[in-house]
C-alpha positions in Angstrom: 1.0 -23.2 -57.1 0.4 -25.4 -53.9 1.2 -23.9 -50.5 4.3 -24.8 -48.7 4.0 -26.2 -45.2 6.6 -26.1 -42.3 5.7 -28.4 -39.5 7.1 -28.1 -36.0 6.6 -30.2 -32.9 4.9 -28.4 -30.1 6.7 -30.4 -27.5 10.2 -30.2 -29.0 10.4 -27.1 -31.0 8.4 -24.5 -29.0 10.3 -23.3 -25.8 7.4 -23.7 -23.4 5.8 -26.8 -25.1 2.7 -24.9 -26.0 1.4 -22.8 -29.0 -1.3 -20.2 -29.4 -2.5 -19.8 -32.9 -3.6 -16.1 -32.6 -0.3 -15.1 -30.9 1.9 -16.9 -33.4 0.1 -15.5 -36.4 0.6 -12.0 -35.1 4.3 -12.7 -34.4 4.8 -14.0 -37.9 2.9 -11.1 -39.3 5.2 -8.7 -37.6 8.2 -10.0 -39.7 9.0 -10.0 -43.4 7.0 -13.3 -43.7 3.7 -11.4 -43.4 3.0 -11.3 -47.1 3.6 -15.0 -47.5 1.7 -16.4 -44.6 -1.4 -18.4 -45.4 -2.4 -20.0 -42.1 -1.5 -22.1 -39.1 -2.9 -25.5 -38.3 -2.4 -27.7 -35.3 -3.3 -31.3 -34.4 -1.9 -33.0 -31.3 1.7 -32.3 -31.1 2.0 -31.0 -34.7 2.0 -27.3 -35.7 2.0 -26.7 -39.5 2.5 -23.2 -40.8 1.8 -22.7 -44.5 3.1 -20.1 -46.9 2.3 -19.2 -50.5 5.9 -20.3 -51.6 8.9 -22.0 -50.2 11.0 -19.9 -47.8 14.6 -19.1 -48.7 17.4 -19.7 -46.1 17.0 -16.3 -44.3 13.1 -16.5 -44.2 13.3 -19.9 -42.7 15.7 -18.7 -40.1 13.2 -15.9 -39.4 10.4 -18.4 -39.0 12.6 -20.6 -36.6 13.3 -17.5 -34.6 9.7 -16.8 -34.1 9.0 -20.3 -33.0 12.0 -20.2 -30.7 10.6 -17.1 -28.9 7.0 -18.1 -28.9 5.5 -18.0 -25.4 2.3 -20.0 -26.3 0.3 -17.8 -24.1 -3.2 -16.7 -25.1 -3.9 -13.0 -25.4 -5.1 -11.4 -22.2 -8.5 -10.0 -22.6 -10.0 -7.2 -20.2 -13.7 -6.8 -19.7 -15.0 -3.4 -18.7 -17.4 -3.5 -15.8 -18.1 0.0 -14.3 -16.8 3.5 -14.4 -17.2 6.4 -11.9 -16.3 10.0 -12.6 -13.8 11.4 -10.1 -13.1 14.9 -11.6 -15.3 16.7 -14.1 -14.4 20.3 -14.3 -10.7 21.1 -13.9 -9.4 20.7 -10.5 -6.0 22.1 -9.2 -3.8 20.4 -6.8 -1.6 23.1 -5.0 0.0 21.1 -2.1 3.3 19.3 -1.9 1.7 17.0 0.6 -0.7 14.3 -0.6 -4.3 15.7 -1.1 -7.5 14.2 -2.3 -8.3 14.4 -6.0 -11.4 12.2 -5.9 -12.7 8.9 -4.7 -15.1 6.1 -5.5 -17.1 3.7 -3.5 -17.5 0.4 -5.3 -18.4 -3.2 -4.5 -16.0 -5.2 -6.7 -17.5 -8.5 -5.5 -20.8 -7.5 -7.2 -19.1 -7.4 -10.6 -16.3 -9.8 -10.5 -16.4 -13.5 -9.1 -12.6 -13.7 -8.6 -11.2 -10.7 -6.8 -7.6 -11.6 -8.0 -8.8 -11.0 -11.6 -10.0 -7.5 -11.0 -8.1 -4.3 -11.7 -8.7 -0.6 -11.3 -7.8 1.9 -13.9 -7.6 5.6 -13.4 -7.9 7.5 -16.7 -8.2 11.2 -17.7 -6.5 14.4 -18.5 -3.7 16.1 -16.6 -1.9 19.4 -17.1 1.4 20.0 -15.3 4.1 22.5 -15.4 7.6 21.2 -14.3 8.6 17.8 -13.2 7.7 16.1 -9.9 3.8 15.6 -9.8 2.7 12.3 -8.3 -0.4 10.4 -8.3 -1.6 7.4 -6.1 -4.7 5.4 -5.1 -5.3 4.4 -1.5 -7.4 1.6 -0.2 -9.9 2.2 2.7 -7.4 0.9 5.2 -4.9 3.4 4.0 -2.7 0.9 2.1 -1.4 2.0 -1.3 -3.3 0.3 -4.2 -1.4 2.3 -7.0 1.6 4.4 -7.0 3.2 6.7 -6.4 3.0 7.3 -10.0 5.1 10.1 -11.5 3.2 12.3 -13.8 5.0 13.8 -17.0 5.8 17.4 -17.3 3.1 18.4 -19.9 4.5 21.9 -20.0 1.0 23.4 -19.5 -0.8 21.4 -22.1 -3.7 18.9 -21.4 -2.4 15.2 -21.9 -4.5 12.0 -21.5 -3.0 9.6 -18.9 -4.0 6.1 -17.9 -2.6 4.0 -15.0 -3.8 0.5 -14.0 -3.4 -1.1 -10.6 -1.1 -4.0 -10.0 -2.7 -7.4 -9.9 -0.4 -8.4 -7.1 -2.2 -5.8 -4.8 -5.9 -6.9 -5.2 -9.0 -4.8 -4.8 -11.2 -5.4 -1.8 -14.2 -7.8 -2.4 -16.6 -5.8 -0.2 -18.0 -2.4 -0.7 -15.2 0.1 0.1 -13.8 3.5 -0.7 -10.8 4.1 -2.9 -9.1 7.5 -2.6 -7.2 9.1 -5.4 -4.5 11.5 -4.2 -1.9 13.7 -5.9 0.9 16.1 -4.8 3.1 18.6 -6.5 6.6 17.2 -5.1 8.5 19.7 -7.5 6.1 20.7 -10.2 4.8 24.2 -10.0 1.1 23.3 -11.1 -1.0 20.4 -11.4 -4.7 20.1 -12.8 -7.0 17.2 -13.5 -10.2 17.0 -15.5 -12.4 14.4 -17.0 -10.7 11.8 -14.7 -12.6 8.5 -13.9 -12.0 5.3 -12.1 -12.8 2.1 -14.0 -13.3 -1.5 -12.8 -11.8 -4.1 -15.1 -11.7 -7.8 -15.2 -9.0 -10.0 -16.7 -10.3 -13.0 -18.7 -8.5 -15.4 -21.0 
């Protein structure tokens, strides 16, 4: 049996006048249409979506809804560049004031051409008791790069955490120190271990 094609105008039917094949396929595969989807082809303004059989009224409405909500943006890809260990063995934070957990000196400009596409990510394990533990990353000039981030109450169990800096607050292009700090702020205990700072680059 021949495949059935449904053709849409990229300019008229897609809300942002653009279409990304990978993203659209993922969005269709997240619906009841997944088992019927054959492929997506585009040429000029035309986007043709093929299925193993004709769609009934409800399924066609589902497909129209996917097209209506499609952003057309490509997936964001992140490239890993470097990682520095901040905390190896368990380290306890006992103060309600900000105190250093670790720090890293890095030259972002050595790894990334466009500083606005660079991100820092802190990842590791945390163990807390009670709510109110906070984390932040400071730039060398004392400005806040990340946070404060509220850490969860893990009830005394080690839990993996990951936080990524905001692209609107860029890293520095030259070699500088980034300091990671934490505080109790209501929690009764706070430990870190196997915690690292990773340099990432956004690519499309």
